[in-house]
Structures are given as structure tokens and as C-alpha cells.
Backbone as CSV, one residue per row, in Angstrom:
resi,resn,N_x,N_y,N_z,CA_x,CA_y,CA_z,C_x,C_y,C_z
1,MET,0.838,-1.207,0.000,0.000,0.000,0.000,0.868,1.251,0.000
2,GLU,1.943,1.217,0.810,2.821,2.381,0.917,3.487,2.685,-0.417
3,ASN,3.957,1.636,-1.119,4.585,1.830,-2.425,3.596,2.359,-3.441
4,ASN,2.358,1.839,-3.402,1.310,2.311,-4.315,1.009,3.782,-4.084
5,LEU,0.968,4.175,-2.803,0.687,5.569,-2.457,1.801,6.469,-2.986
6,LYS,3.018,6.047,-2.809,4.161,6.833,-3.300,4.112,6.949,-4.824
7,LYS,3.766,5.852,-5.500,3.667,5.880,-6.960,2.588,6.846,-7.421
8,GLU,1.458,6.849,-6.716,0.357,7.755,-7.070,0.740,9.208,-6.827
9,ILE,1.450,9.463,-5.744,1.907,10.826,-5.461,2.882,11.277,-6.542
10,ASP,3.791,10.391,-6.942,4.729,10.711,-8.018,3.997,10.999,-9.317
11,ARG,2.984,10.183,-9.613,2.219,10.385,-10.856,1.508,11.739,-10.838
12,LEU,0.871,12.049,-9.720,0.110,13.298,-9.635,1.009,14.525,-9.715
13,ARG,2.165,14.456,-9.078,3.022,15.652,-9.098,3.561,15.916,-10.504
14,LYS,3.841,14.846,-11.257,4.308,15.028,-12.634,3.162,15.510,-13.522
15,GLU,2.003,14.910,-13.348,0.823,15.242,-14.149,0.409,16.702,-13.956
16,LYS,0.548,17.198,-12.729,0.060,18.540,-12.393,1.171,19.576,-12.299
17,ASN,2.393,19.197,-12.652,3.548,20.091,-12.524,3.586,20.690,-11.122
18,ALA,3.587,19.796,-10.147,3.596,20.204,-8.744,4.949,19.908,-8.116
19,ILE,5.321,20.706,-7.129,6.538,20.480,-6.358,6.152,20.280,-4.900
20,ILE,6.779,19.304,-4.257,6.507,19.017,-2.852,7.693,19.504,-2.026
21,LEU,7.421,20.450,-1.140,8.437,20.988,-0.236,8.122,20.503,1.174
22,ALA,9.111,19.981,1.866,8.882,19.433,3.210,9.894,19.997,4.202
23,HIS,9.402,20.326,5.374,10.281,20.775,6.451,10.947,19.570,7.099
24,TYR,12.116,19.805,7.708,12.857,18.735,8.366,12.100,18.118,9.541
25,TYR,11.047,18.772,10.024,10.290,18.231,11.150,9.153,17.311,10.708
26,GLN,9.021,17.098,9.407,8.015,16.168,8.917,8.454,14.727,9.175
27,THR,7.493,13.804,9.069,7.831,12.393,9.250,8.774,11.941,8.128
28,ALA,9.505,10.876,8.388,10.530,10.414,7.455,9.968,10.097,6.073
29,ASP,8.774,9.493,6.009,8.218,9.117,4.704,7.911,10.346,3.845
30,ILE,7.421,11.409,4.469,7.140,12.632,3.718,8.435,13.299,3.279
31,GLN,9.422,13.339,4.170,10.723,13.904,3.782,11.294,13.178,2.570
32,ASP,11.166,11.861,2.565,11.744,11.068,1.475,10.986,11.231,0.161
33,MET,9.704,11.614,0.236,8.919,11.816,-0.979,9.044,13.225,-1.547
34,ALA,9.562,14.147,-0.751,9.606,15.546,-1.158,10.625,15.795,-2.264
35,ASP,10.352,16.794,-3.097,11.326,17.243,-4.097,12.459,17.996,-3.421
36,PHE,12.118,18.681,-2.340,13.131,19.413,-1.595,12.754,19.438,-0.122
37,THR,13.745,19.173,0.732,13.555,19.208,2.183,14.475,20.269,2.756
38,GLY,13.958,21.080,3.681,14.804,22.123,4.225,14.206,22.781,5.450
39,ASP,14.896,23.806,5.951,14.360,24.593,7.059,13.519,25.733,6.479
40,SER,13.043,26.623,7.341,12.114,27.665,6.892,12.730,28.571,5.823
41,LEU,13.998,28.945,6.006,14.646,29.817,5.029,14.767,29.113,3.685
42,ALA,15.245,27.886,3.696,15.442,27.150,2.441,14.120,26.924,1.715
43,LEU,13.064,26.624,2.454,11.759,26.409,1.821,11.263,27.690,1.163
44,ALA,11.458,28.829,1.833,11.049,30.115,1.258,11.858,30.410,-0.006
45,GLN,13.162,30.143,0.051,14.021,30.381,-1.112,13.614,29.484,-2.275
46,TRP,13.293,28.235,-1.972,12.908,27.294,-3.027,11.568,27.687,-3.638
47,ALA,10.609,28.087,-2.805,9.296,28.502,-3.301,9.434,29.715,-4.219
48,ALA,10.329,30.629,-3.857,10.477,31.873,-4.619,10.990,31.630,-6.037
49,LYS,11.698,30.522,-6.257,12.324,30.317,-7.566,11.727,29.171,-8.375
50,THR,10.756,28.459,-7.829,10.221,27.307,-8.557,9.375,27.731,-9.759
51,ASP,9.403,26.902,-10.799,8.536,27.141,-11.949,7.354,26.169,-11.967
52,ALA,7.121,25.492,-10.861,5.974,24.587,-10.754,4.671,25.385,-10.744
53,ASP,3.597,24.755,-11.173,2.278,25.395,-11.127,1.639,25.274,-9.746
54,ILE,1.986,24.172,-9.052,1.421,23.907,-7.730,2.556,23.664,-6.748
55,ILE,2.470,24.311,-5.598,3.411,24.069,-4.502,2.647,23.381,-3.380
56,VAL,3.130,22.212,-2.976,2.565,21.539,-1.809,3.561,21.711,-0.673
57,LEU,3.147,22.436,0.353,4.040,22.729,1.468,3.719,21.800,2.627
58,CYS,4.587,20.857,2.874,4.417,19.927,3.984,5.177,20.493,5.186
59,GLY,4.443,21.170,6.015,5.005,21.815,7.190,3.838,22.296,8.036
60,VAL,3.885,23.546,8.455,2.760,24.119,9.188,2.232,25.317,8.416
61,HIS,1.100,25.846,8.886,0.317,26.802,8.110,1.111,28.031,7.669
62,PHE,1.905,28.612,8.577,2.603,29.845,8.212,3.587,29.613,7.063
63,MET,4.110,28.390,6.932,5.030,28.081,5.837,4.299,28.107,4.499
64,GLY,3.071,27.591,4.495,2.247,27.677,3.297,1.932,29.121,2.951
65,GLU,1.654,29.925,3.977,1.391,31.352,3.749,2.607,32.051,3.142
66,THR,3.788,31.738,3.666,5.011,32.360,3.145,5.186,32.028,1.664
67,ALA,4.937,30.772,1.300,5.045,30.371,-0.104,4.031,31.121,-0.967
68,LYS,2.818,31.288,-0.462,1.773,31.988,-1.225,2.101,33.475,-1.347
69,ILE,2.647,34.072,-0.295,3.043,35.480,-0.356,4.060,35.688,-1.474
70,LEU,5.004,34.760,-1.575,6.060,34.860,-2.582,5.594,34.471,-3.977
71,CYS,4.567,33.631,-4.052,4.132,33.068,-5.338,2.617,33.240,-5.504
72,PRO,2.115,34.458,-5.642,0.667,34.681,-5.702,0.003,34.061,-6.927
73,ASP,0.794,33.822,-7.981,0.245,33.260,-9.211,0.206,31.736,-9.189
74,LYS,0.727,31.130,-8.139,0.745,29.673,-8.046,-0.287,29.186,-7.040
75,LYS,-0.743,27.970,-7.235,-1.642,27.349,-6.251,-0.784,26.728,-5.168
76,VAL,-0.999,27.165,-3.926,-0.234,26.643,-2.795,-1.156,25.806,-1.928
77,LEU,-0.772,24.546,-1.732,-1.586,23.605,-0.982,-0.856,23.148,0.274
78,VAL,-1.609,22.780,1.285,-1.054,22.151,2.489,-1.858,20.886,2.760
79,PRO,-1.212,19.803,3.177,-1.955,18.560,3.405,-3.021,18.670,4.485
80,ASP,-2.777,19.480,5.520,-3.753,19.637,6.601,-3.762,21.094,7.040
81,MET,-4.879,21.769,6.808,-4.998,23.187,7.143,-4.925,23.432,8.648
82,ASN,-5.172,22.393,9.439,-5.139,22.544,10.899,-3.734,22.426,11.478
83,ALA,-2.747,22.200,10.619,-1.363,22.112,11.088,-0.860,23.519,11.371
84,GLY,-1.100,23.985,12.573,-0.752,25.350,12.948,0.614,25.425,13.600
85,CYS,0.836,26.482,14.370,2.126,26.698,15.019,1.883,27.440,16.322
86,SER,2.318,26.855,17.424,2.089,27.480,18.727,2.787,28.830,18.827
87,LEU,3.936,28.974,18.181,4.661,30.236,18.219,3.904,31.310,17.442
88,ALA,3.459,30.973,16.237,2.674,31.941,15.460,1.390,32.304,16.195
89,ASP,0.766,31.316,16.836,-0.479,31.571,17.566,-0.266,32.461,18.789
90,SER,0.973,32.509,19.294,1.262,33.325,20.475,1.410,34.802,20.137
91,CYS,1.273,35.134,18.856,1.466,36.519,18.421,0.372,36.899,17.431
92,ARG,-0.737,37.393,17.947,-1.848,37.812,17.088,-1.549,39.194,16.500
93,ALA,-1.931,39.375,15.249,-1.564,40.597,14.531,-2.089,41.856,15.217
94,SER,-3.319,41.828,15.715,-3.893,43.023,16.349,-3.105,43.404,17.595
95,GLU,-2.749,42.400,18.404,-2.000,42.658,19.636,-0.563,43.082,19.325
96,PHE,0.028,42.453,18.316,1.397,42.813,17.945,1.438,44.227,17.377
97,GLY,0.422,44.578,16.591,0.345,45.931,16.043,0.271,46.984,17.138
98,GLU,-0.497,46.699,18.193,-0.582,47.618,19.330,0.768,47.710,20.053
99,PHE,1.435,46.573,20.188,2.758,46.517,20.819,3.747,47.394,20.050
100,VAL,3.720,47.290,18.731,4.603,48.087,17.881,4.295,49.576,18.031
101,SER,3.005,49.911,18.075,2.624,51.330,18.180,3.044,51.945,19.509
102,ARG,3.232,51.115,20.533,3.669,51.628,21.837,5.185,51.880,21.869
103,HIS,5.873,51.478,20.811,7.323,51.673,20.743,7.678,52.350,19.424
104,PRO,7.283,53.607,19.255,7.578,54.304,17.995,9.087,54.451,17.781
105,GLY,9.468,54.514,16.516,10.873,54.701,16.191,11.695,53.437,16.234
106,HIS,11.041,52.280,16.365,11.758,51.005,16.408,11.616,50.267,15.071
107,THR,12.685,49.628,14.652,12.622,48.710,13.515,12.010,47.405,13.999
108,VAL,11.067,46.888,13.236,10.341,45.679,13.642,10.894,44.477,12.886
109,ILE,11.480,43.552,13.644,12.001,42.303,13.081,11.118,41.163,13.575
110,SER,10.549,40.432,12.637,9.684,39.305,13.007,10.281,38.000,12.519
111,TYR,10.222,37.022,13.366,10.608,35.658,13.019,9.644,35.155,11.944
112,VAL,10.118,34.298,11.061,9.280,33.786,9.985,8.087,32.999,10.517
113,ASN,8.196,32.494,11.771,7.112,31.725,12.388,5.986,32.650,12.847
114,THR,5.403,33.363,11.904,4.321,34.298,12.180,3.313,34.252,11.041
115,THR,2.130,34.781,11.304,1.102,34.841,10.260,1.433,35.922,9.240
116,ALA,0.755,35.863,8.111,0.926,36.892,7.078,0.560,38.263,7.618
117,ALA,-0.453,38.318,8.471,-0.893,39.604,9.024,0.164,40.226,9.919
118,VAL,0.919,39.410,10.663,2.021,39.936,11.482,3.161,40.389,10.582
119,LYS,3.449,39.621,9.562,4.500,40.025,8.622,4.156,41.371,7.966
120,ALA,2.872,41.641,7.814,2.430,42.880,7.172,2.743,44.119,8.007
121,VAL,3.007,43.954,9.311,3.371,45.095,10.164,4.841,44.992,10.589
122,THR,5.627,44.318,9.763,7.035,44.035,10.053,7.927,44.733,9.034
123,ASP,9.111,45.143,9.468,10.079,45.757,8.554,10.933,44.725,7.843
124,ILE,11.319,43.676,8.568,12.119,42.614,7.958,11.872,41.308,8.704
125,VAL,11.788,40.233,7.948,11.581,38.895,8.506,12.937,38.219,8.656
126,VAL,13.047,37.351,9.661,14.263,36.552,9.824,13.888,35.097,10.082
127,THR,14.855,34.218,9.889,14.736,32.835,10.329,15.839,32.606,11.359
128,SER,15.830,31.450,11.987,16.892,31.161,12.948,18.246,31.055,12.253
129,THR,18.235,30.750,10.954,19.481,30.670,10.187,20.132,32.030,10.008
130,ASN,19.327,33.049,9.721,19.915,34.346,9.352,19.645,35.458,10.356
131,ALA,19.029,35.157,11.508,18.643,36.202,12.457,19.841,37.031,12.914
132,LYS,20.936,36.380,13.309,22.111,37.126,13.772,22.683,37.983,12.657
133,GLN,22.788,37.420,11.464,23.330,38.152,10.317,22.506,39.411,10.042
134,ILE,21.192,39.281,10.077,20.331,40.422,9.762,20.341,41.454,10.881
135,VAL,20.301,41.010,12.136,20.381,41.964,13.247,21.712,42.706,13.203
136,ASP,22.786,42.007,12.902,24.111,42.629,12.811,24.198,43.646,11.676
137,SER,23.308,43.542,10.691,23.359,44.463,9.550,22.861,45.857,9.912
138,PHE,22.208,45.994,11.064,21.712,47.299,11.504,22.760,47.992,12.375
139,PRO,22.752,49.331,12.403,23.683,50.065,13.271,23.552,49.621,14.723
140,ALA,24.645,49.731,15.472,24.669,49.252,16.856,23.643,49.950,17.734
141,ASP,23.285,51.197,17.378,22.327,51.947,18.201,20.890,51.865,17.677
142,GLU,20.649,50.973,16.701,19.293,50.810,16.149,18.342,50.308,17.228
143,LYS,17.170,50.948,17.332,16.135,50.475,18.253,15.321,49.403,17.542
144,ILE,15.251,48.223,18.147,14.653,47.073,17.469,13.612,46.390,18.349
145,ILE,12.494,46.045,17.734,11.512,45.138,18.331,11.701,43.787,17.658
146,PHE,11.773,42.735,18.465,11.923,41.383,17.913,10.783,40.509,18.427
147,GLY,10.106,39.838,17.501,9.035,38.946,17.915,8.899,37.783,16.945
148,PRO,8.183,36.740,17.335,7.538,36.601,18.638,8.304,35.726,19.636
149,ASP,9.431,35.116,19.231,10.066,34.130,20.103,11.039,34.787,21.085
150,ARG,10.682,34.780,22.354,11.538,35.425,23.368,12.855,34.679,23.554
151,ASN,12.826,33.349,23.393,14.064,32.579,23.566,15.062,32.873,22.456
152,LEU,14.586,32.875,21.224,15.469,33.229,20.106,15.930,34.672,20.252
153,GLY,15.014,35.564,20.640,15.378,36.965,20.826,16.438,37.147,21.897
154,ASN,16.279,36.444,23.013,17.280,36.504,24.079,18.630,35.988,23.597
155,TYR,18.593,34.916,22.835,19.840,34.347,22.308,20.525,35.344,21.367
156,ILE,19.756,35.945,20.456,20.338,36.920,19.519,20.878,38.129,20.280
157,ASN,20.150,38.570,21.296,20.678,39.660,22.137,22.029,39.274,22.742
158,SER,22.140,38.038,23.205,23.361,37.601,23.903,24.554,37.498,22.969
159,VAL,24.325,37.146,21.695,25.453,36.966,20.768,25.745,38.218,19.947
160,THR,24.870,39.233,20.035,25.098,40.467,19.285,25.352,41.665,20.203
161,GLY,25.094,41.502,21.509,25.236,42.622,22.429,24.121,43.628,22.323
162,ARG,23.013,43.239,21.693,21.864,44.136,21.529,20.973,44.107,22.766
163,SER,20.015,45.027,22.766,18.979,45.054,23.805,17.620,45.200,23.112
164,MET,17.347,44.292,22.202,16.084,44.342,21.471,14.916,44.172,22.438
165,ILE,13.822,44.856,22.157,12.586,44.665,22.917,11.910,43.412,22.380
166,LEU,11.571,42.488,23.256,11.085,41.173,22.830,9.597,40.995,23.096
167,TRP,8.918,40.420,22.105,7.544,39.941,22.299,7.619,38.654,23.119
168,ASP,6.629,38.431,23.954,6.670,37.295,24.884,5.975,36.066,24.304
169,GLY,6.598,35.447,23.298,6.065,34.232,22.702,7.097,33.126,22.735
170,ALA,6.659,31.890,22.459,7.587,30.764,22.474,7.005,29.581,21.711
171,CYS,7.908,28.696,21.264,7.526,27.436,20.626,7.316,26.381,21.696
172,HIS,6.170,25.746,21.705,5.860,24.792,22.774,6.797,23.583,22.759
173,VAL,7.323,23.227,21.595,8.248,22.089,21.515,9.570,22.435,22.191
174,HIS,10.150,23.558,21.814,11.464,23.919,22.347,11.404,24.385,23.792
175,GLU,10.258,24.880,24.220,10.087,25.289,25.617,10.117,24.086,26.561
176,LYS,9.740,22.915,26.053,9.522,21.749,26.926,10.779,20.936,27.214
177,PHE,11.888,21.279,26.588,13.080,20.466,26.834,13.503,20.563,28.298
178,SER,13.858,19.414,28.848,14.226,19.320,30.259,15.734,19.379,30.424
179,LEU,16.224,20.433,31.107,17.655,20.532,31.388,18.122,19.327,32.196
180,GLU,17.331,18.939,33.180,17.697,17.810,34.038,17.850,16.527,33.222
181,LYS,16.917,16.263,32.321,16.983,15.045,31.519,18.124,15.091,30.507
182,ILE,18.410,16.288,29.986,19.529,16.425,29.064,20.852,16.141,29.788
183,LEU,20.967,16.633,31.015,22.187,16.376,31.796,22.301,14.899,32.180
184,GLU,21.161,14.261,32.404,21.175,12.820,32.674,21.671,12.054,31.443
185,LEU,21.215,12.488,30.259,21.688,11.861,29.019,23.190,12.087,28.836
186,LYS,23.643,13.284,29.165,25.064,13.604,29.034,25.901,12.711,29.954
187,ALA,25.355,12.415,31.145,26.070,11.521,32.065,26.147,10.101,31.504
188,ARG,25.096,9.682,30.792,25.072,8.343,30.194,25.926,8.280,28.934
189,TYR,26.015,9.420,28.221,26.787,9.474,26.975,27.801,10.612,27.100
190,PRO,28.827,10.426,27.900,29.764,11.531,28.191,30.516,12.046,26.968
191,GLU,30.629,11.233,25.923,31.336,11.665,24.716,30.420,12.419,23.747
192,ALA,29.125,12.423,24.023,28.163,13.056,23.117,28.198,14.571,23.250
193,GLU,28.021,15.246,22.126,27.878,16.704,22.137,26.395,17.061,22.203
194,ILE,26.088,18.087,22.969,24.709,18.594,23.050,24.564,19.680,21.994
195,ILE,23.656,19.464,21.040,23.425,20.462,19.991,21.975,20.932,20.096
196,THR,21.771,22.241,20.011,20.513,22.848,20.451,20.040,23.931,19.494
197,HIS,18.731,23.995,19.331,18.105,25.064,18.544,17.954,26.301,19.420
198,PRO,18.161,27.511,18.869,18.087,28.724,19.702,16.694,29.100,20.191
199,GLU,15.665,28.339,19.811,14.340,28.556,20.396,14.231,27.936,21.791
200,CYS,15.265,27.221,22.222,15.246,26.611,23.552,15.534,27.664,24.626
201,LYS,15.185,27.313,25.861,15.426,28.219,26.984,16.923,28.352,27.256
202,ARG,17.278,29.472,27.898,18.688,29.788,28.143,19.446,28.695,28.902
203,PRO,18.885,28.079,29.966,19.654,27.039,30.670,20.073,25.880,29.775
204,VAL,19.216,25.505,28.822,19.573,24.436,27.880,20.671,24.917,26.934
205,ILE,20.529,26.144,26.448,21.538,26.709,25.550,22.898,26.779,26.235
206,GLU,22.900,27.136,27.519,24.163,27.335,28.234,24.965,26.046,28.429
207,VAL,24.296,24.888,28.402,25.031,23.622,28.550,25.333,22.974,27.196
208,SER,25.001,23.685,26.124,25.154,23.111,24.787,26.549,23.324,24.222
209,ASP,26.982,22.369,23.409,28.253,22.489,22.709,28.119,23.288,21.423
210,PHE,26.906,23.273,20.843,26.658,24.028,19.613,25.199,24.450,19.588
211,VAL,24.959,25.693,19.180,23.594,26.230,19.054,23.425,26.721,17.629
212,GLY,22.355,26.305,16.967,22.147,26.749,15.594,20.779,26.376,15.056
213,SER,20.469,26.919,13.902,19.210,26.619,13.224,19.154,25.148,12.838
214,THR,18.010,24.720,12.368,17.855,23.323,11.951,18.911,22.930,10.926
215,ALA,19.065,23.767,9.896,20.059,23.468,8.869,21.472,23.510,9.432
216,ALA,21.730,24.447,10.341,23.066,24.559,10.932,23.391,23.349,11.800
217,LEU,22.394,22.825,12.499,22.616,21.634,13.323,22.994,20.440,12.453
218,ILE,22.286,20.288,11.336,22.594,19.191,10.416,24.021,19.334,9.884
219,LYS,24.345,20.534,9.436,25.693,20.786,8.895,26.765,20.506,9.948
220,TYR,26.484,20.895,11.179,27.465,20.693,12.246,27.752,19.207,12.463
221,THR,26.696,18.374,12.417,26.913,16.937,12.638,27.755,16.314,11.537
222,VAL,27.658,16.872,10.336,28.466,16.372,9.216,29.934,16.751,9.414
223,GLN,30.165,17.973,9.861,31.536,18.489,9.960,32.256,18.042,11.233
224,SER,31.495,17.715,12.282,32.108,17.337,13.554,32.727,15.938,13.476
225,ASP,33.818,15.759,14.203,34.424,14.429,14.261,33.846,13.594,15.403
226,LYS,32.893,14.151,16.134,32.217,13.416,17.204,31.301,12.350,16.610
227,LYS,31.047,11.300,17.381,30.235,10.187,16.889,28.864,10.112,17.560
228,GLN,28.651,10.915,18.615,27.368,10.908,19.321,26.903,12.338,19.555
229,PHE,25.575,12.541,19.400,25.004,13.865,19.585,23.677,13.754,20.343
230,ILE,23.513,14.595,21.340,22.220,14.753,22.024,21.541,15.937,21.341
231,VAL,20.389,15.687,20.725,19.768,16.670,19.830,18.569,17.330,20.501
232,ALA,18.691,18.633,20.797,17.618,19.383,21.453,16.889,20.254,20.442
233,THR,16.115,19.593,19.622,15.166,20.249,18.727,14.144,19.191,18.337
234,GLU,13.180,19.551,17.496,12.144,18.602,17.093,12.807,17.378,16.463
235,SER,12.381,16.194,16.897,13.118,14.964,16.578,13.047,14.548,15.109
236,GLY,12.165,15.167,14.320,12.096,14.834,12.901,13.397,15.091,12.164
237,VAL,14.190,16.044,12.653,15.444,16.403,11.991,16.466,15.264,12.058
238,ILE,16.292,14.357,12.990,17.249,13.259,13.144,17.254,12.353,11.910
239,HIS,16.150,12.288,11.198,16.100,11.481,9.971,17.151,11.969,8.979
240,GLU,17.231,13.271,8.770,18.225,13.828,7.844,19.628,13.679,8.391
241,MET,19.777,13.836,9.698,21.106,13.664,10.310,21.631,12.246,10.101
242,ARG,20.749,11.271,10.271,21.166,9.876,10.084,21.488,9.581,8.627
243,LYS,20.741,10.166,7.709,21.017,9.958,6.286,22.400,10.486,5.913
244,LYS,22.746,11.631,6.474,24.030,12.247,6.145,25.191,11.669,6.958
245,ASN,24.847,11.008,8.080,25.880,10.481,8.983,25.513,9.067,9.442
246,PRO,25.543,8.094,8.553,25.102,6.749,8.936,25.972,6.088,10.003
247,ASP,27.163,6.626,10.204,28.075,6.026,11.180,28.015,6.725,12.545
248,LYS,27.079,7.666,12.718,26.997,8.427,13.961,25.677,8.148,14.688
249,GLU,25.661,8.416,15.979,24.482,8.141,16.809,23.841,9.451,17.246
250,PHE,22.515,9.500,17.124,21.770,10.704,17.481,20.744,10.366,18.555
251,ILE,20.835,11.072,19.676,19.987,10.793,20.830,19.034,11.970,21.018
252,PRO,17.739,11.772,20.807,16.807,12.894,20.961,16.671,13.316,22.418
253,ALA,16.750,14.609,22.667,16.555,15.124,24.022,15.066,15.036,24.370
254,PRO,14.738,14.583,25.585,13.329,14.407,25.955,12.716,15.688,26.527
255,PRO,11.389,15.802,26.443,10.704,16.950,27.041,10.474,16.755,28.534
256,ASN,10.083,17.830,29.188,9.819,17.797,30.634,8.640,16.931,31.008
257,ASP,7.570,17.033,30.209,6.279,16.501,30.642,5.957,15.129,30.077
258,SER,6.977,14.364,29.740,6.716,13.068,29.121,7.844,12.095,29.444
259,THR,7.495,10.820,29.425,8.511,9.780,29.620,9.042,9.272,28.285
260,CYS,8.531,9.851,27.175,8.998,9.386,25.868,10.415,9.894,25.629
261,ALA,11.069,9.290,24.666,12.483,9.586,24.435,12.696,10.650,23.369
262,CYS,11.638,11.364,22.968,11.820,12.380,21.935,10.793,13.481,22.112
263,ASN,10.979,14.552,21.382,10.100,15.706,21.478,9.573,16.003,20.081
264,GLU,8.284,15.805,19.867,7.686,15.969,18.547,6.674,17.110,18.550
265,CYS,6.565,17.788,17.401,5.534,18.810,17.208,4.290,18.139,16.655
266,GLU,3.219,18.147,17.449,1.989,17.472,17.001,1.390,18.139,15.771
267,PHE,1.678,19.433,15.571,1.154,20.118,14.387,1.883,19.640,13.132
268,MET,3.198,19.541,13.205,3.970,19.026,12.066,3.530,17.610,11.720
269,ARG,3.230,16.812,12.745,2.893,15.411,12.522,1.448,15.203,12.074
270,MET,0.678,16.292,11.932,-0.684,16.172,11.400,-0.665,15.830,9.916
271,ASN,0.424,16.180,9.237,0.554,15.831,7.822,0.942,14.360,7.696
272,THR,0.273,13.665,6.800,0.561,12.255,6.556,0.668,12.023,5.047
273,ALA,1.192,10.868,4.674,1.300,10.533,3.251,-0.081,10.469,2.599
274,GLU,-1.068,9.955,3.344,-2.433,9.876,2.806,-2.999,11.271,2.547
275,LYS,-2.762,12.192,3.499,-3.244,13.560,3.314,-2.499,14.252,2.174
276,LEU,-1.230,13.946,2.025,-0.456,14.499,0.915,-1.034,14.030,-0.417
277,TYR,-1.375,12.766,-0.504,-1.984,12.225,-1.725,-3.315,12.912,-2.022
278,ASN,-4.199,12.997,-1.024,-5.509,13.626,-1.222,-5.381,15.095,-1.585
279,CYS,-4.398,15.744,-0.992,-4.134,17.153,-1.265,-3.779,17.351,-2.741
280,LEU,-2.902,16.519,-3.261,-2.525,16.603,-4.671,-3.683,16.218,-5.596
281,LYS,-4.394,15.191,-5.214,-5.495,14.703,-6.048,-6.613,15.733,-6.168
282,ASN,-7.007,16.313,-5.029,-8.160,17.217,-4.996,-7.779,18.697,-5.077
283,GLU,-6.476,18.969,-5.001,-5.951,20.345,-5.021,-6.578,21.210,-3.932
284,THR,-6.633,20.639,-2.770,-7.170,21.309,-1.589,-6.619,20.594,-0.354
285,PRO,-6.446,21.247,0.785,-6.760,22.643,1.115,-5.763,23.605,0.456
286,GLU,-6.294,24.755,0.044,-5.484,25.765,-0.626,-5.292,26.976,0.277
287,ILE,-4.081,27.494,0.298,-3.770,28.708,1.051,-4.222,29.926,0.247
288,LEU,-5.053,30.751,0.855,-5.513,32.001,0.243,-5.215,33.147,1.202
289,ILE,-4.733,34.256,0.675,-4.354,35.401,1.500,-4.962,36.668,0.905
290,ASP,-5.501,37.520,1.763,-6.001,38.817,1.336,-4.891,39.567,0.601
291,GLU,-5.198,40.098,-0.568,-4.167,40.693,-1.417,-3.508,41.908,-0.774
292,GLU,-4.266,42.698,-0.032,-3.683,43.871,0.623,-2.647,43.449,1.673
293,ILE,-2.982,42.406,2.433,-2.041,41.883,3.426,-0.832,41.268,2.724
294,ARG,-1.072,40.529,1.639,0.036,39.879,0.928,1.042,40.908,0.406
295,LYS,0.547,42.012,-0.150,1.440,43.029,-0.695,2.304,43.662,0.393
296,LYS,1.750,43.814,1.588,2.530,44.361,2.706,3.496,43.316,3.248
297,ALA,3.043,42.063,3.314,3.854,40.997,3.910,5.033,40.600,3.035
298,ILE,4.914,40.796,1.729,6.004,40.358,0.848,7.242,41.247,0.989
299,LEU,7.056,42.489,1.396,8.185,43.420,1.475,9.235,42.979,2.495
300,PRO,8.854,42.640,3.753,9.876,42.191,4.703,10.471,40.828,4.354
301,ILE,9.716,39.986,3.647,10.254,38.688,3.235,11.290,38.891,2.135
302,LYS,10.970,39.739,1.161,11.926,40.015,0.091,13.195,40.648,0.647
303,ARG,13.013,41.518,1.631,14.182,42.157,2.244,15.081,41.104,2.902
304,MET,14.450,40.125,3.555,15.215,39.042,4.154,15.966,38.231,3.092
305,LEU,15.262,37.863,2.023,15.882,37.041,0.994,17.042,37.774,0.316
306,GLU,16.921,39.098,0.165,18.008,39.883,-0.429,19.243,39.862,0.468
307,LEU,19.033,39.909,1.786,20.151,39.906,2.732,20.708,38.512,2.979
308,SER,19.953,37.481,2.561,20.376,36.097,2.812,20.993,35.465,1.572
């Protein structure tokens, strides 16, 4: 059945001139079926340059929105419209707009993990891959608002010497990592390096050997001569790490509130191969964005892509 499903997905994507883009946090089967797998920045870059008629974004809702903002003439589909994002949900456009208005004279930098409406009140968008680079591109005395992830914002402040004003939002996956359990794993695997996404809390970051975006973590495991890694980010990324490093061991860091050995985003995991097939077959659910919002939201995204 699985092979038949893959064959049908392949047939439909060729028949409809569709491209399948998948985030590293998707399940292994979806990653393996995708035309391109990447982090948020790479997916945005790929969407911006594709000549496909249909883009299927296997990730969460804001990623589909970003693709549609960049490609208004293309049909952008997502396998499950309910695949949201706790970080994006923590920053509603009306509330963020009021927050911005209370701090006049500030440049507004928004993480890509936001809705189109939040991007529409933003000066420049960043991802975890390019956040430091883009913040560093501004004068040292620039007044900056950074939202919505307070953990990423705190991390960028710490590595740039800035004092950006931070929106109080967070990713529920990265917030849940247990410092105590990570240290217990380190005691069991003393040769392992702790590698961490900057959306994690400061205590986890402080015990880490390397901190970086999803793509940076993967690259680091390839370049490192270490053979074991404790991975503090969404566990879907381990599939790509193992593909690139078959001789290395990857140990998922566990969350606080569970006895399971990994930390998964339930929104990312709402997408399945069956939903991907139905999405291509029926060309729905489709991402639609108000044109006025899209025109405003594309400006900070384009600015990011130019700097990246």
C-alpha cells in the first residue's frame, strides 16, 4: 500500500507540474517523498524560484502562507490546514500591532514563524538561520523590536550585544526540553555533544556544545568528528542527520512533561502521506491570502531574501 501511495503521489506531481516541499520536522516518509527538504529559510528560497504550477508545502500553516506570499500566481496547498504553530499563535496581529505602536521609532524584526498579518506590520523577517546576520546588519544603536520568540530573541541579544525589545512568545516544543533530563543523558553518553536550537530556553543553551538553526545543526553533525550527539530540537530532523551520517548516533533530548524519548511537534505530525496524496489529487486545502495583506507581507520577506 505504501509503495502504491508513493507511486500515485509521483504520478500526480508530474501530471500537475507540482513540487513538494517538506520541512525537516516532517515524518521520514514525507521527507523522502519531497522534491526538496529544508528549514524555513530554504523552503522560502525554493518557493520563490520554482517554476511549478502547484506548490505543496508539507510543514505548518505559516510556511504555506510564506510560499503563497512569494508566489501569488501559483496554487499553494497544504496537506492539513489545521497544522498550525504554537509560536505563530502566540502573536496575534492586532496585539502585535498595538505593541509596535507603543514603541515608535523602532525597527520591527519578526521571526518567519508568524502569520501573514504579522509580517504585514514588520520591517524585515528573519529565520533562525539568518537572524544574527540580519540583526548585525543594523547600526549598533538601532532600536529594534523582535518577535515573537523570546528565547530566540534573548539568544540573539546575547550573541550580538543588543537590547532588542522582545515579544513574549515561544515554541511549545522547544520550551519543553528538560535541562535535568539532558544532563542525565550527558552523564550516560559523556562523549556526546549537546546540539541545540536557539528557540530553547537559556539554561539548555548554556550547557550546549553548539547552538544553531535546523540546517546549521545538520551541517554541524556532518563536519564534527564526534560520533554521538544529544539533539535538542524537534526529533524529525534526526532522519536527515542519520542519512548524512550513517556512522553516527543521534539521541533525541526528551521533554519535561513526558517519559517518551523524543520531542515531537503534534502540528507538524498532522501531515501524513495519505493527506499528501488527497491534497494533490483534490488540489485542496489551498492557502488564500487577502491581497492587501500579501502586498505588505512580501516586502519584509523580500528584504530578508536579499540579505540572505
